[in-house]
C-alpha positions in Angstrom: 104.8 112.4 77.9 101.9 114.1 79.6 99.6 111.1 79.5 102.2 108.8 81.0 103.0 111.3 83.7 99.4 111.7 84.6 98.9 108.0 84.7 101.9 107.5 87.0 100.7 110.2 89.3 97.3 108.7 89.5 98.5 105.2 90.2 101.0 106.3 92.9 98.3 108.5 94.6 95.8 105.6 94.5 98.3 103.1 95.9 99.3 105.5 98.7 95.7 106.1 99.6 95.3 102.3 100.0 98.6 102.0 101.8 100.1 99.9 99.0 103.8 100.1 98.1 104.5 101.1 94.6 107.4 99.7 92.6 108.3 101.5 89.3 109.5 99.2 86.6 111.6 99.9 83.5 113.7 102.7 84.9 116.3 103.6 82.3 117.0 107.3 82.8 117.9 109.4 85.9 115.1 111.8 85.1 112.5 109.0 85.4 113.8 108.2 88.9 113.8 111.9 90.0 110.2 112.4 88.7 108.9 109.3 90.4 110.6 110.3 93.6 108.9 113.7 93.5 105.6 111.8 93.2 106.4 109.8 96.3 107.5 106.5 94.6 110.4 105.2 96.6 111.0 101.7 95.0 112.0 100.9 91.5 113.8 98.5 89.2 115.3 98.7 85.8 118.6 98.7 83.8 119.5 102.1 85.3 119.6 100.5 88.8 121.0 97.1 87.8 121.1 94.7 85.0 119.6 91.2 85.3 122.0 88.7 86.8 121.9 85.0 87.5 121.7 84.0 91.2 125.4 83.3 91.6 126.4 86.7 90.2 123.9 88.4 92.4 125.1 86.6 95.5 128.7 87.6 94.8 127.7 91.2 94.1 125.9 91.3 97.4 128.9 89.8 99.2 131.2 92.4 97.7 128.8 95.2 98.7 128.6 94.0 102.2 132.4 93.8 102.5 132.7 97.4 101.3 130.4 98.7 104.0 
């Protein structure tokens, strides 16, 4: 909504003015990612980007990704 968008914009601008990295949390929809990217937020986490995994599953996933590159 409008208030959430204004708050996100203000937080991102403040963080950038203080040279602090911003990590958006709770990303679940592609539109959220696009909007935050437009605001200059380059880091994020959430179910859209990856579901929680235990350390062994994560390690295997990273190994597979490295082998594919």
